[in-house]
N, C-alpha and C positions, 0 to 999 in steps of 0.2 A: 798626211791625209788619211782621214780614217776611212778602212775601207766598207763596201754596203752593209757586208755582211754585222761590221761593229756598232754599224748604224741603228738606234730605236725610234723606232718610229710611233709616235701615241694609238693605242687600238682607238676604233670610233666608238662613241659611245653606244651604247645596245638600246635597241628600242624594246620598252617591256611589253608594246602590243604584239607586237614582229615576232617577241619569244611566246607570248601566252597561242598566239595563233599556230606558231609553227608548235608547239606542246598538243595543241589542240588537236593539230590534226595526224600528230604522234599519235596518240589516245587514240581516235578514231580506227586509223591504221591496223593498230594493233586489236581492235573489238571485230575489226570487220576479218582477221585471222579467222578459222574455222576453228583450230585448236584451242585458239583463246575461248572462243565462245564456251565448246565444251568443257574448260577449266573450270571457266565463271559456274560453268551450272551444275559441276561437279562440288565447287568448292560451299557454292548457295546452299545445295543440300546436303554435304558433311556440318553449315552449320546449322541446318535448321534440325539434324540430328541430333547434333548437342545442345543446341540448346530445349528440344523437348524430352531431353533424358537427363537433365542435369536441375539443381535447385531452382534455377529460373523459370522451368517448365509452367509455374503458373501463369507469370508473367509474358511469357511467349504466347500463350492460349489467349489471355487476356487480350493482348493486342491484334493477335490472328481475329477474334472472334468482335471486337469492337464495331459499333455500326457506322459508318457514315453514311449518313440519309442526305437529300436533295429533294425535299419534298416537291417542291416545281416541278422536276424533271419526272417523277415519279419513280424513283431510285431511293432502295433503304439497303446496304449490301454492307457485309462485315469486310474488315481489311483485305480478309484472304479471296472472299469472293470476286472485289477491287480489282485481285491482281488477276485469278481467273479469270475474269468476263471482260476487264478493261486492259488491262496491261499485256495478257496473252492475244491479244486482236492485235497488235502493234507484231508480233509474232506473227498468225495467220495473215495479216497482209502482204507478208515479205514471203510468208508463202505462198500466197496469191501470186503475188510476182512473179515466182520461182516457177509455179505450175503453167502461169501465160504464157511466160520466156520459153519453156519445153516446148510445149503445144505448137509457136509460132517457129522459134526458130532453132531448139534444141531437138534435142533424141526423140520427143515422141512425135515430131515433124516427119521424120521418115520412117512407115509399119516396120519396113525391112529392120533396122536395129532397135524399137522400140518396143517388137513385140516379146525379145524375151524378158527383159526387166518390167511389161506391165504384166504378163501373166506370173512372173515372180511374188508380185506385190500382190495381184490377187488371191495368189495360192497361198501365201506369206501371211494371209489375213485372213481366209476360207479355214485352214487347218488350226490353228491358235483359237478361235472362235470355236472351232468344233470341241475341238479339247477341254475348254472350260464346260463346254454340255455334256458333255460324255462326262468327264470327274463330276461337278455339279448332278448330275443325272443319278451315277451311282451313289453317291454321297447324299445324295438329298439335297443337298444347299441350294442357295436362292439365285435364279436362273438370272437375276436381271443386270449381270456382271459380264455376259459375254462378250461382252467387246471391249474390256478392258485390255486384255492381249495383243489387239489384232493392229495397235498401232505403233511404229516405229519412228522414235526421237532423230529427226534432222540434223539437228545442232549437236547431241552427243554422239551420235552413230557416226558424223565427220569429222568432229573433232577428234574419236579417237582411232580412226582412219589416217590422218592428218598427222599423227603422231606416231604409229607404229608402221606407218604403212606408207613412208616417203619412199622407199627401192621399188613399190610395185608400180605395175601400171598404170599408165595414169586410167587407161577404159574401168579399172575397177572404181572408181570415184565416181566415173559416169555411169556407171551401171548402176550403184547404191545410190547416187541421186536421184538417177530417173524413180527405180525403186521406190525411194523416200517420197518423191513427188505424187506419185500416183495412191502412194500407201495414205498419204498426207488428203490426195482427195475423197477415196473412199472414207474412212474419217470424217471428215468434214460433210459427208453426204448421211453418213451413219448418226453422227451426231443432230442433226437437221432432223431428220424424217423420227428417231427415234426419241430423242430426248426435248423434245419441246412439247409443254404444258400449257394448256388454257391459251389458247390462239387469241391474238386479238387481230379483225382484220384490220382496225381502221389504221392501229400502229403499223403493222405491215405493209397496210398500202404505202402510207408515210413512207417509210423507209424506202420501199421500191420509189418510189417516185425521187425522193433525195439520188438515188443510186444511178436514176434515168439523167437526172440533172449535172449530176459528177460527172457521166458519159458526154452529156452533150457539151459543157463545160470544157472538156481535156480534150474533145476530137474537133470541137468546131468553133471553138472558142477564145477561152482564157487559157495561155500556153504557160509553162513551165512551173518547177513546184516553187523554186528559191522565190521569184519575180508577186505568185499569186497564191504564198503560204495563206492570208487572210481572206482568200474567200474557200479555199479547200482543205482547209484544219478547222476551220468552224463547221463546213458541211459534211467533213467525216465524222464529227462528236454531234452533230445531229442525225446522222445517220445511225448511228451507234446508239446512240438514247432510242431512237424509236423501235429500234431493231432489239434489245432489252425489254423494252416493253410490249414487244408483238408476244414474246413467247420463246422467241425462236432461239438458241443460245447465242449472242451478243458478239462472239468469235467469227459467225460469217459473214458482218458486215463486215470486216476488213482483209475476209477472203474474197468476196465480190470485189470491192473497191481494188483489193491489189489486181485482179482479173481484168479489169476494163480499162486497166493505162495499155495505152499504147506500146507495143515491143517492139517496133522495125522503126528502126533510123527514117526520118522523113527527110528530102531533097538536100537541105543546107543543114543538116544534123548531125554529130559525130555519134551520141548515143540517144537513145532513145530514153522517151519521157520512164518509161520502166525500169532501163537501168542507171537511170541519174539516180531516181528518188529510190531504188533500193540500194543503192550504195549509200545514201545518206540514210535511209533510216536502218539502214542496219547496224549499225553501232547500236541503236537504242535498244532494239531488239533485242543483241546477244550479250550485252552489257547491264539493260538494265530489267528488259520486261522478265523474260526466259528467268533471271536469277532470280528477282524479287517473288515469279509465280512461284520458283523450287523453296526459294526461302520461307513459306507459309503454307504451299502442301507436301511438303518431303519431311516437315516435323512430326514423325512419329514415333510413341514412345515405344520403345524394344525392351521388353519382359522377359518371361520365361515361358511364360503366357503367347505375346505375340509372337513370339517364334517354332513354338510346339504346335500353333496353331497352323504355319507354313506345311504342316505335312498332317495336322487330326482333323482340317478343318477345307471342306471342300471348296471353300470359295478361294481363299489365298491359294489353295493348292492349284487348282485349274490355273488361276492367272501365271501363279509363277513356270507350271509346269508349259501354259500355250505361250508364253515369251520366249523361254529357255531352247524347249523340245519343238515346239508347233514351229514358232518362225524358222529354224533352222532346214527342219523336214518339210515346211511348205517352201520357202522358197528354193533350196537345194532340190529340191526333190522335184518341183512344178519347171524348172528350168533344166533339167537332166529330160524330165520325159519330153518336153516339148522338142530339145535340140536333138535327141534322137529318133521322133519320129516326125518331126516333122523337116522344112527345109528352112526353120529359124537357123541362125549362126552365133556364135559369140563371137565376141570383136576378137581379132586374128592373135592379138598380147595377152589375149587372158588364158587361165590356166582352171581346171576343176578345182586345184586346191584355194584357187584365188577367191572361186565363189562360194565354196566352202567358208573360206570366213568371211566375205560378206554375208552370206547366210545369219552367221552368228550375231553381226553386227545390226543384224534386222532387229534380233531381240532387245536391244536397248529400245524399251518402250515407255522412256521416261515423261516425257511430258503431256503427251495427249495421254496418255495410259492414264495417269494420276487424275486429269482432269477427266475422263469418262469416269475415273471408280469415285471422283466425288459427285457426280450427275448421277451415277448407279445407286449408289448406296447414303444418296444427302439423309436417306431417314433414320438408318441404323450407322451411329458413331463408331461404334464399334469394331463394326463390322470392315465402316469404309476402312479404319487404320490399320486391321488386320491385312486389308488387300493392299492397303497403299506400299504394307511394311513386303508384302509379298510381291509385289512390282518393281519397289527398291532393289530387291535381293536378287530376283530374276535378271533385270537389269544386270547388276553387278556381274552375274555368273557369267551373263552372253559378253559382256565388257572385257572380262578377266580371258573367257576362253578364247574368243575373236583373237584378243591382243599375242596370246601364245599362237595362236595360229599364222596369221600373219607376218609375228617378227620371225616364225621360223622361216614362211617362207618366201619373207624379203631377204633373208642371209644367203638362200638360194639364185636369189635372182642374180644376182654376177655373172654367175656361171652358168644361168640360162642365156644371156648378154652373150656370152663371148660363146657358147652354141649356136647362135644364130636366132633363137628367140622366133616370135611372132608364128611359129607354125603350128601341128600339133592341131588338138580335136578343138579347138576357138575357131581357126579359121577355117576348117575343113567343112564339107555340108553334113548333116546329121549324118549320116548312113556312114560314115567312113570316120569322120573324127574322131567319135567315141572311144575307138578303140587304141587309139591311139597313148602313148603312156604319158602319165601325168610325172611333171617334176614336182 
């Protein structure tokens, strides 16, 4: 009699639909990884730079500037603006969900733990703006781009941290995420206030009415996103169209809808609607919306004149210095001063070298900085290209220096853990901890 090991059993036939569903979930999970989102963003930016500096540059520009109009909706946008005004609204929708979650159930809910990253975000936006204003004031440049170096790119910064900071304390990611969320909130306010022109009150009233209906349906009536997508998706599109026609940048609609989602699970829910929807939409934001925006926004012709403008022209110089120096000084300096002279504390597992690396990461101002550049210099295409090149250069330098600092810090992390970790200046009161030796 043959042994069981020698018997050959036929394999069950493969179910193509099950395989397709399994593959789809695998891709979605991959796109949810922060490192993957940052990698796709970097690849898209690299492709844009290659196309803009190759024999295909005219074709690339023609595609980016080709207009796609929907007259019935009052929309006439170029492909590039469809990406920045339309697709990027998905990114801001996810950012709004994250902001609401942090305000309700995350770090921003507890003032004692939120104060340092919050003031770090404020300092990290004020100092770059002041540097930009100062450089342009001395050099006689256009002050319209003062807000360009204010923003931190969540996807890119957290993507770099996920790659180089795996051995670092998780508190650094929480610190950086909280900082980036507050940073995004301030950037959204700046966009809404300073980059709104020709306000159409009727369209704005319609958008607000749509948001009220969105809130009522979500909190009192229609539940779930999967089961009621045919209600929420058309409503979301209507809100976006009305916001775009109001004169306020259309991405504000995404933020508003994200923040309207309920972030606390109900009595019979395992997950809150915000968590479920964020988990569902995040792959489309990280894998489609942000990379496509980068593909059309980062295509800057790089020439000798463009590179020389980084040091010779005040507008690009102010943007680059604001991101590289302003963010680092603003985030690290504000955090240190507040921890030194108040009762605010770092997480017990954080050290000042960790915070310094995080401050450098905050200088990656890719997505929102490019968006603000487009809004600031829309009437001067040559200057817009120079400032975009400065944003790319400043973000790249910040990412490389931050990676070096955090990798060096990570190599020392095992010894810190062996020494007991967790003490030191981060966990001590401000007056005592700042004198402890940093590792």
